[in-house]
C-alpha positions in Angstrom: -93.1 139.3 53.4 -93.0 142.7 55.0 -90.5 143.7 57.7 -93.1 143.6 60.4 -93.9 140.0 59.6 -90.2 139.1 59.5 -89.6 140.8 62.9 -92.6 139.0 64.4 -91.3 135.7 63.2 -87.9 136.5 64.7 -89.4 137.4 68.0 -91.4 134.2 68.0 -88.4 132.1 67.1 -86.3 133.6 69.8 -89.2 133.3 72.2 -89.1 129.6 71.7 -85.6 129.4 73.1 -84.8 128.6 76.7 -84.5 131.6 79.1 -80.7 130.9 79.4 -80.3 131.0 75.6 -82.3 134.2 75.3 -80.1 135.7 78.0 -77.0 134.6 76.2 -78.2 136.3 72.9 -79.1 139.5 74.9 -75.8 139.7 76.7 -73.9 139.3 73.4 -75.9 141.3 70.9 -77.8 143.8 73.0 -75.5 144.4 76.0 -72.3 143.8 73.8 -70.6 141.8 76.5 -67.5 139.9 75.5 -67.5 136.1 75.4 -65.2 136.1 78.4 -67.7 138.2 80.4 -70.6 136.0 79.3 -68.7 132.9 80.3 -68.2 134.3 83.8 -71.8 135.6 84.1 -73.4 132.4 82.9 -70.9 130.0 84.4 -69.6 128.5 81.2 -66.4 126.6 81.6 -64.6 128.7 79.0 -65.2 131.4 76.5 -64.8 128.8 73.8 -68.0 127.1 75.1 -69.8 130.5 74.7 -68.7 130.6 71.0 -69.9 127.1 70.5 -73.3 127.8 72.0 -73.7 131.0 70.0 -72.8 129.2 66.8 -75.4 126.5 67.4 -78.1 129.0 68.4 -77.5 131.1 65.4 -77.6 128.1 63.1 -80.8 126.9 64.7 -82.4 130.3 64.4 -81.5 130.6 60.7 -82.9 127.2 60.1 -86.1 127.9 61.9 -86.6 131.2 60.1 -85.8 129.5 56.8 -88.6 127.1 57.5 -90.9 130.1 57.7 -89.6 131.4 54.4 -87.4 134.0 55.9 -83.8 134.1 54.6 -83.1 137.8 55.2 -84.2 140.3 57.9 
């Protein structure tokens, strides 16, 4: 599978997430905010909750991509 196809699959998979989860990923991986800042911006009760949500999101994204035959980007 070519890189273009893998990126398209990633975009589609991320696009299936809720707006809040997409924002969470953007704040962390594009804007490079700390989990403490993200917790404040998105009204999480603690930074630990941000870590837990990120962990679940990343596991779900990996699983969804694996179902599409993508194990590496």
